[in-house]
Structures are given as C-alpha cells and as structure tokens.
KEKE-3310 file (N, C-alpha, C; in steps of 0.2 Angstrom, whole numbers, plus 5000, padded with zeros to 4 digits):
npx = (5004:5010:5020:5012:5006:5017:5020:5009:5010:5022:5018:5008:5015:5023:5013:5008:5020:5022:5010:5012:5023:5017:5008:5014:5014:5024:5031:5030:5021:5029:5042:5048:5044:5046:5037:5035:5046:5061:5073:5079:5077:5090:5091:5084:5077:5077:5076:5081:5075:5080:5072:5075:5081:5070:5066:5059:5057:5059:5059:5057:5053:5057:5053:5059:5054:5060:5054:5052:5041:5036:5035:5031:5033:5030:5036:5048:5042:5032:5018:5009:5004:5010:5012:5013:5020:5028:5045:5056:5070:5080:5089:5100:5097:5084:5066:5053:5036:5022:5007:4998:4994:4993:4982:4974:4971:4983:4989:5003:5012:5029:5046:5063:5077:5094:5107:5120:5138:5140:5129:5118:5102:5098:5086:5078:5068:5051:5046:5032:5023:5011:5000:5010:5021:5037:5050:5065:5079:5078:5078:5089:5085:5094:5106:5104:5108:5105:5097:5098:5088:5091:5090:5095:5103:5095:5102:5098:5102:5102:5113:5113:5114:5126:5135:5138:5135:5136:5143:5139:5152:5170:5182:5197:5210:5226:5241:5257:5257:5245:5233:5218:5203:5187:5171:5156:5142:5129:5113:5114:5124:5141:5159:5175:5193:5208:5225:5239:5253:5267:5270:5264:5260:5248:5231:5215:5197:5180:5162:5145:5129:5122:5115:5110:5110:5109:5123:5127:5132:5128:5134:5132:5141:5145:5155:5162:5158:5149:5158:5154:5143:5142:5133:5128:5129:5143:5142:5147:5153:5151:5154:5152:5158:5153:5163:5168:5176:5179:5175:5178:5172:5178:5182:5198:5206:5205:5213:5211:5205:5195:5186:5192:5195:5196:5202:5194:5197:5191:5192:5199:5208:5215:5215:5228:5235:5234:5235:5238:5233:5234:5230:5224:5210:5203:5190:5176:5173:5160:5161:5170:5183:5190:5203:5206:5213:5215:5214:5216:5213:5216:5212:5218:5207:5199:5191:5188:5194:5190:5195:5192:5199:5198:5211:5212:5207:5194:5178:5171:5180:5176:5171:5171:5166:5168:5168:5182:5187:5200:5208:5221:5229:5223:5210:5212:5203:5191:5180:5170:5161:5151:5148:5132:5127:5121:5124:5138:5151:5162:5180:5195:5211:5226:5241:5251:5248:5239:5222:5206:5190:5173:5168:5160:5167:5165:5154:5137:5137:5136:5143:5159:5172:5188:5206:5218:5235:5247:5253:5268:5281:5284)
npy = (4994:5006:5007:5008:5021:5030:5028:5034:5047:5051:5051:5060:5072:5073:5075:5088:5095:5095:5102:5114:5119:5119:5128:5140:5157:5164:5156:5146:5131:5125:5131:5138:5151:5159:5162:5151:5150:5141:5146:5163:5177:5184:5198:5205:5220:5238:5250:5264:5272:5283:5293:5304:5303:5302:5314:5317:5324:5314:5302:5285:5271:5254:5240:5225:5210:5197:5185:5187:5195:5210:5228:5244:5262:5279:5284:5281:5275:5267:5269:5271:5261:5258:5248:5230:5213:5198:5191:5180:5169:5166:5156:5164:5178:5188:5187:5198:5197:5205:5208:5217:5233:5250:5247:5238:5221:5212:5201:5191:5201:5206:5209:5209:5207:5211:5208:5219:5220:5230:5230:5236:5235:5231:5235:5227:5228:5232:5244:5245:5257:5263:5273:5274:5269:5263:5261:5251:5247:5264:5276:5289:5304:5314:5309:5296:5285:5270:5270:5263:5259:5259:5251:5258:5253:5258:5266:5270:5282:5289:5296:5308:5313:5307:5313:5308:5312:5313:5326:5338:5343:5346:5333:5323:5312:5304:5295:5288:5287:5292:5305:5310:5319:5322:5329:5333:5339:5352:5348:5335:5330:5324:5326:5320:5321:5315:5313:5303:5293:5282:5268:5274:5291:5303:5311:5308:5306:5308:5308:5311:5307:5307:5299:5303:5299:5302:5294:5289:5288:5286:5284:5286:5283:5292:5290:5277:5259:5246:5232:5219:5220:5227:5235:5243:5257:5261:5259:5268:5272:5282:5282:5287:5283:5281:5286:5296:5293:5293:5284:5278:5270:5268:5270:5273:5275:5273:5262:5254:5238:5236:5243:5254:5254:5269:5281:5296:5314:5329:5344:5359:5368:5380:5374:5368:5374:5364:5363:5375:5384:5393:5404:5412:5420:5425:5435:5434:5444:5451:5453:5463:5458:5456:5452:5440:5437:5421:5412:5398:5390:5376:5368:5357:5349:5348:5359:5374:5390:5400:5413:5426:5440:5455:5461:5474:5480:5484:5483:5471:5458:5440:5428:5411:5397:5381:5363:5353:5338:5327:5315:5308:5297:5285:5288:5301:5311:5322:5331:5345:5354:5367:5379:5376:5369:5354:5345:5338:5345:5340:5337:5338:5331:5335:5328:5336:5340:5350:5357:5356:5363:5369:5385:5401:5416:5429:5438:5432:5426:5412:5395:5393:5384:5383:5382:5378:5379:5371:5382:5389:5387:5399)
npz = (5000:5004:4995:4983:4986:4986:4972:4966:4971:4965:4951:4951:4954:4943:4934:4938:4937:4923:4920:4925:4918:4905:4906:4908:4905:4899:4890:4875:4869:4860:4859:4869:4871:4859:4849:4841:4834:4834:4838:4843:4833:4824:4820:4829:4836:4837:4823:4813:4799:4786:4776:4767:4755:4746:4745:4756:4771:4783:4795:4799:4809:4813:4822:4827:4834:4845:4841:4828:4824:4817:4816:4809:4813:4816:4827:4840:4851:4846:4846:4837:4824:4808:4798:4798:4802:4799:4801:4793:4793:4778:4767:4764:4768:4775:4775:4774:4778:4775:4785:4789:4783:4785:4794:4787:4782:4773:4759:4752:4751:4751:4757:4755:4767:4770:4781:4785:4787:4797:4805:4800:4792:4776:4764:4751:4740:4743:4754:4764:4771:4780:4769:4760:4747:4746:4736:4736:4728:4724:4710:4708:4703:4698:4696:4691:4698:4708:4723:4739:4754:4771:4787:4802:4817:4832:4845:4858:4863:4852:4847:4854:4869:4873:4865:4852:4839:4822:4814:4801:4790:4787:4785:4789:4784:4785:4780:4778:4764:4759:4757:4763:4761:4767:4764:4771:4765:4767:4763:4759:4751:4746:4745:4740:4741:4736:4738:4733:4735:4730:4720:4710:4708:4712:4710:4716:4717:4724:4724:4729:4736:4752:4767:4783:4800:4816:4824:4812:4795:4778:4763:4745:4731:4717:4708:4710:4708:4715:4721:4719:4711:4697:4691:4701:4712:4722:4740:4754:4771:4786:4803:4820:4836:4854:4861:4853:4842:4825:4812:4795:4780:4765:4748:4742:4730:4712:4709:4720:4726:4735:4748:4762:4779:4789:4800:4804:4807:4813:4803:4808:4805:4793:4776:4765:4750:4735:4721:4707:4693:4678:4664:4649:4640:4626:4621:4610:4595:4597:4610:4611:4609:4620:4632:4645:4660:4668:4683:4693:4709:4718:4733:4746:4749:4738:4736:4726:4719:4706:4696:4685:4676:4668:4657:4654:4665:4665:4672:4684:4692:4688:4699:4704:4715:4722:4720:4714:4706:4702:4692:4688:4683:4678:4671:4666:4668:4676:4687:4689:4700:4703:4716:4723:4713:4706:4696:4689:4679:4666:4666:4657:4657:4651:4642:4645:4658:4658:4661:4654:4654:4656:4660:4666:4659:4660:4670:4670:4658:4647:4651:4645:4636:4643:4644:4655:4662:4673:4686:4686:4699:4711)
capx = (5000:5014:5023:5007:5005:5023:5020:5004:5013:5027:5014:5004:5020:5025:5008:5008:5026:5020:5005:5015:5027:5013:5003:5018:5012:5030:5033:5025:5022:5034:5049:5050:5042:5048:5032:5035:5053:5066:5079:5078:5079:5097:5091:5079:5080:5074:5080:5078:5076:5080:5069:5077:5083:5064:5064:5054:5061:5055:5063:5052:5056:5056:5054:5059:5054:5064:5050:5051:5036:5039:5030:5034:5029:5033:5040:5052:5038:5028:5012:5005:5007:5009:5012:5016:5020:5033:5051:5058:5076:5080:5096:5105:5095:5078:5061:5048:5030:5017:5001:4993:4996:4988:4976:4971:4974:4986:4993:5007:5017:5035:5052:5069:5082:5100:5111:5126:5143:5140:5123:5112:5098:5097:5080:5078:5061:5046:5044:5025:5022:5004:4998:5016:5025:5044:5054:5072:5082:5074:5083:5091:5083:5099:5112:5102:5110:5101:5098:5095:5086:5094:5088:5101:5101:5094:5106:5095:5103:5102:5118:5111:5117:5132:5139:5141:5131:5141:5141:5141:5158:5176:5186:5203:5214:5232:5246:5263:5256:5239:5230:5211:5198:5179:5167:5149:5139:5122:5108:5114:5129:5147:5164:5181:5198:5214:5232:5242:5260:5269:5272:5261:5258:5242:5225:5208:5191:5174:5157:5139:5124:5122:5109:5113:5105:5113:5130:5128:5131:5129:5136:5131:5146:5143:5161:5164:5153:5149:5163:5150:5138:5145:5127:5125:5134:5147:5140:5152:5149:5155:5151:5156:5156:5151:5169:5169:5180:5175:5177:5175:5174:5178:5187:5203:5208:5203:5217:5209:5200:5190:5186:5197:5192:5201:5199:5194:5197:5188:5197:5198:5213:5215:5217:5233:5234:5236:5236:5236:5233:5233:5229:5221:5205:5201:5183:5174:5172:5154:5162:5176:5190:5193:5207:5205:5218:5212:5217:5212:5217:5213:5214:5219:5200:5196:5188:5192:5192:5191:5195:5193:5200:5199:5218:5212:5205:5187:5173:5173:5182:5171:5174:5167:5169:5165:5173:5185:5190:5205:5210:5226:5233:5219:5205:5214:5197:5189:5174:5169:5154:5151:5143:5125:5125:5121:5126:5145:5154:5168:5187:5200:5218:5231:5247:5256:5245:5234:5216:5201:5183:5169:5166:5159:5173:5162:5147:5131:5138:5136:5149:5163:5178:5195:5212:5223:5241:5249:5256:5275:5282:5287)
capy = (5000:5012:5008:5011:5028:5033:5028:5039:5054:5053:5052:5067:5077:5073:5079:5095:5099:5096:5107:5121:5121:5120:5134:5146:5161:5167:5151:5143:5124:5123:5134:5141:5158:5163:5163:5146:5149:5137:5151:5170:5180:5188:5205:5208:5227:5244:5253:5270:5273:5290:5294:5310:5302:5303:5321:5317:5325:5310:5296:5281:5266:5247:5236:5218:5206:5191:5179:5188:5200:5217:5234:5251:5267:5286:5286:5276:5272:5263:5269:5271:5256:5259:5242:5225:5207:5193:5190:5173:5168:5162:5153:5170:5184:5188:5189:5201:5196:5210:5205:5223:5239:5255:5245:5233:5215:5211:5195:5191:5207:5204:5213:5206:5211:5209:5211:5222:5219:5235:5229:5239:5231:5234:5234:5225:5226:5237:5246:5247:5261:5267:5273:5276:5263:5265:5256:5250:5253:5269:5279:5296:5308:5318:5305:5290:5279:5266:5272:5259:5262:5255:5252:5259:5252:5264:5264:5272:5289:5292:5301:5314:5315:5304:5317:5304:5313:5314:5333:5340:5347:5343:5328:5322:5306:5303:5290:5289:5287:5295:5310:5310:5324:5321:5335:5331:5346:5353:5346:5328:5328:5324:5326:5318:5323:5311:5313:5297:5292:5275:5266:5280:5297:5307:5313:5304:5310:5304:5313:5308:5309:5303:5300:5304:5298:5301:5293:5285:5292:5281:5288:5283:5286:5294:5288:5270:5254:5240:5227:5213:5221:5234:5240:5247:5262:5259:5262:5269:5274:5285:5282:5290:5279:5284:5290:5302:5291:5294:5278:5278:5264:5272:5268:5279:5277:5268:5256:5250:5233:5236:5249:5253:5258:5274:5285:5303:5319:5335:5349:5365:5373:5382:5369:5370:5374:5358:5365:5381:5384:5399:5404:5418:5419:5430:5434:5435:5451:5454:5456:5467:5454:5457:5447:5439:5432:5416:5409:5393:5388:5370:5366:5349:5346:5349:5366:5378:5397:5402:5420:5429:5447:5459:5464:5481:5483:5486:5478:5467:5451:5435:5423:5405:5392:5374:5357:5350:5331:5325:5308:5309:5291:5280:5290:5307:5315:5325:5334:5352:5355:5374:5379:5377:5365:5347:5341:5339:5346:5336:5340:5333:5332:5334:5325:5341:5341:5356:5355:5359:5363:5374:5390:5407:5420:5435:5437:5432:5423:5404:5392:5391:5380:5386:5377:5381:5376:5372:5388:5388:5388:5406)
capz = (5000:5005:4988:4978:4987:4983:4965:4964:4972:4960:4945:4952:4954:4936:4930:4940:4934:4916:4919:4926:4912:4899:4907:4909:4900:4896:4886:4871:4870:4855:4858:4875:4871:4854:4844:4836:4831:4839:4840:4842:4826:4825:4819:4833:4838:4834:4818:4810:4792:4784:4769:4764:4748:4743:4746:4762:4778:4787:4798:4801:4813:4812:4827:4826:4840:4845:4838:4821:4822:4816:4814:4807:4816:4815:4833:4843:4856:4842:4849:4831:4820:4801:4795:4803:4799:4802:4797:4793:4790:4773:4767:4763:4771:4779:4771:4778:4775:4778:4787:4790:4781:4786:4797:4783:4781:4766:4758:4747:4751:4755:4756:4757:4771:4771:4787:4783:4792:4802:4809:4797:4788:4769:4761:4744:4738:4744:4761:4764:4777:4779:4762:4756:4745:4746:4733:4738:4727:4720:4706:4709:4696:4696:4694:4688:4702:4712:4731:4744:4760:4776:4794:4806:4824:4837:4851:4864:4864:4845:4846:4857:4875:4873:4860:4846:4833:4816:4811:4794:4790:4783:4789:4786:4786:4781:4782:4774:4757:4757:4761:4761:4764:4765:4765:4771:4764:4768:4758:4758:4746:4749:4741:4743:4737:4738:4735:4735:4732:4729:4713:4706:4712:4709:4713:4715:4720:4725:4726:4728:4740:4758:4772:4790:4806:4823:4823:4806:4788:4773:4756:4739:4727:4709:4705:4710:4708:4719:4719:4717:4706:4694:4689:4707:4715:4729:4746:4759:4777:4791:4810:4826:4842:4860:4863:4848:4837:4818:4807:4788:4776:4759:4743:4741:4723:4707:4710:4726:4724:4740:4753:4767:4785:4791:4806:4802:4812:4810:4801:4811:4802:4786:4771:4761:4743:4732:4714:4705:4686:4675:4657:4646:4636:4621:4620:4603:4593:4600:4617:4610:4608:4627:4635:4652:4664:4672:4688:4697:4714:4721:4740:4747:4750:4732:4735:4721:4717:4699:4695:4678:4676:4661:4657:4653:4671:4665:4675:4690:4691:4689:4704:4706:4719:4721:4721:4708:4707:4697:4692:4682:4681:4674:4666:4664:4668:4682:4687:4692:4703:4706:4722:4722:4707:4708:4690:4688:4673:4665:4666:4653:4659:4645:4643:4648:4664:4658:4661:4650:4657:4655:4666:4663:4660:4662:4674:4666:4651:4647:4652:4639:4637:4644:4645:4660:4663:4679:4687:4688:4705:4711)
cpx = (5004:5018:5018:5006:5011:5023:5015:5006:5018:5023:5011:5009:5022:5020:5008:5014:5025:5015:5008:5019:5022:5009:5007:5017:5018:5033:5028:5026:5027:5041:5051:5049:5044:5043:5032:5042:5057:5071:5076:5081:5085:5096:5086:5082:5076:5079:5076:5079:5075:5077:5070:5079:5076:5062:5059:5058:5058:5060:5057:5056:5053:5058:5054:5059:5058:5061:5049:5046:5039:5033:5034:5030:5033:5037:5043:5048:5033:5021:5007:5008:5005:5008:5015:5016:5025:5039:5053:5065:5076:5088:5102:5103:5089:5072:5055:5041:5025:5010:4995:4997:4991:4981:4972:4975:4977:4989:4997:5012:5023:5041:5058:5074:5088:5104:5118:5131:5143:5134:5117:5108:5097:5091:5080:5071:5056:5045:5037:5024:5016:5002:5004:5020:5032:5048:5062:5075:5077:5080:5083:5090:5089:5105:5110:5104:5104:5102:5094:5093:5089:5091:5094:5099:5100:5097:5103:5096:5103:5107:5117:5116:5124:5137:5142:5137:5137:5138:5143:5148:5164:5180:5192:5206:5220:5237:5252:5263:5250:5237:5222:5207:5191:5175:5160:5146:5132:5118:5109:5119:5136:5153:5170:5187:5204:5220:5236:5249:5262:5272:5269:5259:5252:5237:5219:5203:5185:5169:5150:5134:5125:5116:5112:5108:5109:5120:5132:5127:5132:5129:5135:5136:5143:5149:5162:5157:5154:5154:5160:5145:5139:5139:5125:5131:5137:5143:5146:5149:5154:5151:5155:5153:5155:5157:5171:5174:5176:5178:5174:5177:5173:5183:5191:5204:5205:5206:5214:5204:5194:5191:5190:5194:5198:5198:5200:5195:5194:5193:5195:5203:5212:5218:5222:5231:5237:5239:5234:5237:5232:5232:5225:5215:5203:5194:5181:5173:5166:5155:5169:5183:5194:5197:5206:5210:5214:5216:5213:5216:5213:5216:5215:5212:5196:5192:5192:5189:5194:5190:5196:5194:5202:5206:5217:5209:5198:5183:5176:5175:5177:5175:5169:5170:5165:5170:5175:5188:5194:5207:5215:5230:5229:5214:5208:5208:5196:5182:5174:5162:5154:5146:5136:5122:5125:5124:5134:5147:5160:5175:5191:5207:5222:5237:5252:5253:5240:5227:5211:5194:5179:5167:5165:5166:5171:5155:5141:5131:5138:5143:5153:5169:5184:5200:5217:5229:5243:5254:5263:5276:5286:5294)
cpy = (5006:5013:5010:5019:5032:5034:5033:5046:5056:5054:5058:5072:5078:5077:5086:5098:5100:5102:5114:5123:5123:5126:5140:5151:5164:5162:5148:5136:5121:5125:5138:5149:5162:5162:5157:5145:5145:5141:5158:5172:5185:5195:5208:5215:5232:5248:5259:5270:5280:5290:5300:5309:5303:5310:5322:5318:5321:5304:5292:5275:5259:5244:5229:5214:5200:5185:5181:5193:5206:5222:5240:5256:5273:5288:5280:5272:5267:5263:5269:5266:5257:5253:5236:5218:5202:5193:5183:5173:5164:5159:5159:5176:5183:5190:5192:5200:5200:5206:5211:5229:5244:5253:5240:5227:5214:5204:5195:5197:5206:5209:5209:5210:5208:5212:5213:5220:5224:5235:5232:5234:5235:5231:5232:5223:5233:5238:5248:5251:5265:5267:5274:5269:5266:5260:5256:5245:5258:5273:5286:5300:5312:5314:5298:5284:5276:5268:5267:5262:5257:5257:5252:5258:5258:5262:5266:5279:5293:5297:5308:5316:5313:5308:5314:5306:5315:5321:5334:5344:5343:5339:5326:5315:5306:5298:5292:5290:5290:5301:5311:5315:5322:5327:5333:5338:5346:5351:5339:5326:5328:5324:5323:5319:5319:5313:5307:5297:5284:5273:5271:5285:5301:5309:5308:5308:5305:5310:5309:5311:5305:5304:5299:5303:5297:5300:5289:5289:5286:5285:5283:5286:5287:5292:5281:5266:5249:5235:5221:5214:5228:5238:5244:5252:5259:5262:5262:5272:5278:5284:5285:5286:5284:5288:5295:5300:5290:5289:5279:5272:5266:5269:5274:5280:5272:5262:5251:5245:5233:5242:5248:5257:5262:5278:5293:5308:5325:5340:5356:5370:5375:5376:5372:5370:5368:5360:5372:5381:5392:5399:5411:5416:5425:5430:5436:5442:5454:5456:5460:5464:5455:5451:5447:5435:5428:5413:5404:5390:5382:5369:5359:5346:5346:5355:5370:5385:5398:5409:5422:5437:5450:5462:5471:5484:5485:5480:5475:5460:5446:5430:5417:5400:5386:5369:5355:5343:5330:5318:5307:5303:5286:5283:5297:5312:5318:5328:5341:5353:5362:5374:5380:5373:5358:5343:5343:5340:5342:5340:5335:5336:5330:5331:5330:5344:5347:5353:5359:5358:5369:5379:5397:5412:5427:5434:5437:5429:5416:5402:5390:5388:5384:5380:5381:5376:5376:5378:5386:5391:5395:5405)
cpz = (5000:4998:4983:4979:4985:4975:4963:4965:4967:4953:4946:4952:4947:4932:4932:4937:4927:4915:4920:4921:4906:4900:4908:4904:4896:4891:4882:4871:4865:4856:4864:4874:4865:4848:4839:4833:4836:4842:4839:4836:4828:4824:4823:4836:4835:4829:4816:4803:4789:4777:4765:4757:4743:4743:4751:4768:4783:4789:4801:4805:4812:4819:4826:4832:4839:4841:4830:4819:4821:4815:4813:4811:4814:4821:4836:4849:4852:4844:4843:4826:4813:4797:4800:4799:4803:4798:4798:4790:4784:4772:4766:4766:4775:4774:4776:4774:4779:4779:4787:4787:4782:4789:4793:4782:4774:4766:4752:4746:4755:4753:4759:4762:4771:4777:4785:4789:4798:4806:4806:4793:4781:4766:4754:4742:4739:4751:4761:4771:4776:4772:4757:4754:4743:4742:4735:4734:4724:4716:4708:4703:4694:4693:4690:4692:4706:4720:4735:4750:4766:4783:4798:4813:4828:4843:4858:4865:4857:4844:4849:4863:4876:4869:4854:4840:4828:4813:4804:4794:4786:4788:4785:4788:4782:4784:4778:4767:4754:4761:4758:4765:4762:4768:4765:4771:4766:4762:4756:4752:4749:4743:4744:4738:4740:4734:4738:4732:4732:4723:4708:4710:4708:4713:4711:4718:4720:4726:4726:4733:4747:4762:4778:4795:4812:4821:4817:4800:4783:4766:4750:4734:4720:4705:4704:4710:4713:4717:4716:4712:4703:4691:4695:4709:4721:4735:4751:4765:4781:4798:4815:4832:4848:4863:4858:4842:4830:4814:4800:4784:4769:4754:4741:4734:4718:4707:4715:4724:4729:4744:4759:4773:4788:4797:4804:4808:4809:4808:4804:4808:4795:4781:4767:4754:4740:4725:4712:4697:4684:4667:4655:4641:4632:4619:4612:4601:4596:4607:4616:4610:4615:4629:4642:4654:4668:4677:4692:4703:4717:4728:4740:4748:4744:4731:4730:4721:4710:4698:4688:4678:4669:4662:4657:4660:4671:4668:4681:4688:4692:4694:4705:4710:4719:4723:4714:4710:4701:4698:4686:4680:4676:4669:4663:4663:4675:4682:4691:4694:4706:4712:4720:4716:4708:4702:4689:4681:4672:4664:4662:4655:4653:4647:4647:4655:4664:4659:4657:4653:4655:4661:4663:4664:4662:4665:4670:4659:4652:4649:4646:4641:4638:4645:4649:4661:4670:4680:4689:4695:4706:4713)
residu = (MET:LYS:LYS:ALA:TRP:LYS:LEU:LEU:CYS:ALA:LEU:LEU:ALA:ALA:VAL:LEU:ALA:PHE:GLY:LEU:VAL:ALA:CYS:ASN:PRO:GLU:LYS:GLY:PRO:ASP:ASP:GLY:GLY:ASN:GLY:GLY:ASN:GLU:THR:LYS:ILE:GLU:ILE:ALA:GLY:THR:TYR:SER:ILE:ASP:LEU:SER:ALA:MET:GLU:MET:PRO:LEU:THR:ILE:TYR:LEU:LYS:VAL:GLU:GLU:ASN:GLY:ASP:PHE:LYS:PHE:SER:ASN:THR:LYS:THR:PHE:GLU:MET:GLU:LYS:SER:SER:GLY:THR:ILE:SER:LYS:THR:SER:THR:ASP:TYR:LEU:MET:LEU:TYR:LYS:LYS:VAL:ASN:GLY:ASN:ASP:VAL:THR:GLY:LYS:THR:CYS:ASN:LEU:THR:LYS:GLU:THR:ASN:GLY:ASN:LEU:LYS:PHE:VAL:GLY:THR:ILE:LEU:TYR:ALA:SER:VAL:THR:ILE:PRO:SER:PRO:MET:GLN:ASN:GLU:ASP:THR:GLY:ASP:ASP:VAL:TYR:PHE:PHE:GLY:VAL:PRO:VAL:THR:GLY:ASP:GLU:GLY:GLY:GLU:SER:GLY:ASN:THR:LEU:GLU:ILE:GLY:LEU:TYR:LYS:TRP:SER:ASP:GLU:LYS:ASN:GLN:TYR:TYR:LEU:ASN:LEU:LEU:GLU:GLY:GLY:SER:PHE:THR:ALA:PHE:VAL:TYR:TYR:THR:GLY:MET:ALA:SER:GLY:TYR:ALA:TYR:ASP:TYR:GLY:THR:TYR:THR:LYS:MET:GLY:ALA:MET:CYS:ARG:MET:THR:SER:SER:VAL:TYR:LYS:ASP:ALA:GLU:ASP:LYS:THR:LYS:PRO:LEU:THR:GLU:SER:VAL:THR:VAL:ASP:THR:GLU:GLY:VAL:ILE:LYS:ALA:ASP:VAL:LYS:LEU:THR:PRO:PHE:ALA:LYS:ALA:THR:LYS:GLU:ILE:THR:LEU:THR:ALA:VAL:THR:GLU:LYS:VAL:ASP:VAL:ALA:LEU:THR:TYR:GLU:GLY:THR:LYS:VAL:MET:PRO:PRO:MET:MET:GLY:ASN:ALA:THR:TYR:ASN:LEU:GLU:LEU:THR:ILE:LEU:SER:ASP:GLY:SER:TYR:THR:PHE:THR:SER:THR:ASN:VAL:SER:GLY:GLU:GLY:GLU:PRO:TYR:THR:GLU:THR:GLY:PHE:ILE:GLY:LEU:GLU:ASN:ASN:MET:SER:GLY:LYS:GLY:VAL:ILE:ILE:PRO:GLN:GLY:VAL:THR:THR:ALA:GLY:GLU:ILE:THR:ILE:GLY:GLU:ASP:GLU:SER:ILE:THR:PHE:LYS:VAL:PRO:VAL:VAL:THR:GLY:THR:PRO:ARG:GLY:SER:VAL:THR:LEU:ALA:PRO:LYS:ALA:ALA:ALA)
# end
C-alpha cells in the first residue's frame, strides 16, 4: 500500500510539473516563448530609416521582436502602427511578410532584408508604410544611380546626450602614402579629394549623396561601383562611436580593389593649397575681343576658386567656387561642381597636365571652354 502511494505521488508530481510548464504564460508549447521559432531571430531590435533620399524630411522606425514579428511606426515608442507582419530567415538573408498595412489585412506582400557587416539592415524590395510605397532601390533623378534604404540600429541615445552625433563638415585622414579629405555638405551631398604616392603618384576623387542619422552616415558614390555588382553604385559609410572616434569605410583610389576603414578627424585649420593653374581667354568680337587672365586655385580638400579678370581693368572680376575632382593616372578625367549646382561638369587632363573645362569668363555669360596650365612655382 505504501509503495502504491509513493508511485501515485510521483505520478501526480510529474503531472503537476508538466501542467506548470505547459501553462507558463512566458513560454509557448513549442519553443520556449519565441512565437513558434526554435531560435531567436538575430536581427531583433529597433531601427531607424532615413527617407530624405525621397525628398521626404522623414525618419520612420522598424521594430523587430525576437520571435520575428515586426512593425513600422513614426515614433520610437511605436504607439501608432503603420504596418506589421513577420520576418523569417532564409538561406541567405531575411524575408519580411506583411500582414497589415495602414490597418488593413494584406497577403502576398514581401520585402527582402540583408544584414550588413556593420549591423544595418538593407531593404531590397518594397517598404510598405501606411499609404506610402517605398521602393528600395529607387533611382536618383539627378544621377540615375540606384539608392537603397537602410535600417540603422537605434542605440537608445540616437547620438544625442552621449555626444556621438556625426556633424556636417570637413574631415581628414592621412598616412605615409595617402591624404584623404571628406566633406559632408548641407543638403545631403558629399565630396572627397585624395592625394596618393607610391608606385604611382596622383590625385583621385569621389562625390555623391548621403543620408545621415545620429551617429551613422551612409554615402552613395557617383564615381565608384559596387565590387560585386557593377550595375550598382558603391555604398560607403561614416560612423562615430560613443567615445567620439570617427570611422569611415571608403574607397581611396581607382586602383583599390576594396574599401578601406580609416579614422577621420575634423578639420579646424586652414586647408593647404594643392594645385594652381593659369591661362588667358580672348573673347569673341561681339564682346570686344577682350582678353581675360584666368586663375584657378585648388585646395587639398578639392575646393576651388576660379577668377577671371579683364587685362584692361574694366569691369569686376568674375569669381566662382565649388569642388573639383581630378584623376590623372587611369582616366585622365575629372569633374567640376560649382557651388549650388548638383550636376557635375567634365574636366579633361592633358598629357602636359593642363586641364580643360567649361566655366563662365564674364558674369552672366554661358559656360565656355577654357584650358589652363599648371602655374609655375614662384
């Protein structure tokens, strides 16, 4: 009898133990609380998506739960849901399956996600946000380049109180063979100017557009192509950590097979002169055959000042500023982007190192071709 009683107690304890586990509200019957998934999804977290590339001054937010549920919102508190669904892991990336968009049930709507090495999420497909459909990539109307949207992890301070916001401005990096300047400009464009030495010495450049959110800046190059897909522009990045260290992952020269991680410092001093050119231009008879002296000064960050002065002293000199990029070893070409202009003009570099490009010589006249020679050292 005593033996039977012990057996009954053991059986009852087992049943109670099973019941307690099965009824634990924090765990599901299949997976220990991960919504049916045996493992937690690796990309769980909160992300911000900058939509300024669509000419929309808007940042939206994505929250991914550990069980793969996701939702978009206009705030980090996610009080208002704009769309939602589930994310599953595929063999190569992740697949978003939308279930609700703008409060309505949907079926068959998906978007692919790729996790980048820096933790960002790259959207490949369509972001459905309330009544807005956001293609990724979308085509930049000015350059024709494809622009992808990225989810940047929200760190909690968003680059605020910790002082790790990446500021617009001029940055520099150098070593024994390279000197690199990066200028993050107002309006979402960037320029870069490089001087390098070694087996070959010369200049290189980069320019394009960027999107910035807190401590992260993602740049889309108008010069270089993606190493794996030559139909797509190269994506470069700049980040600043909580200690204020600024890291950039950029392509330095056309010779480089891959991007390079460098540490940038903000430029607070006057930038040195890198190159100077000079020449003359005789205007057509309708402008009195006037002769103008032309001077061009290019600083080490690629910024330039062009000045045209009538040799007779009549009239006011014409002055133009902007960015010039030169690549004198592989292409023998360059670009000129005047201040306030988004479309780059072409520069041709001659065998004698002269440069030919279009610029107004007189205020109010169209851009005409000029050829300038390197200025002799004083």
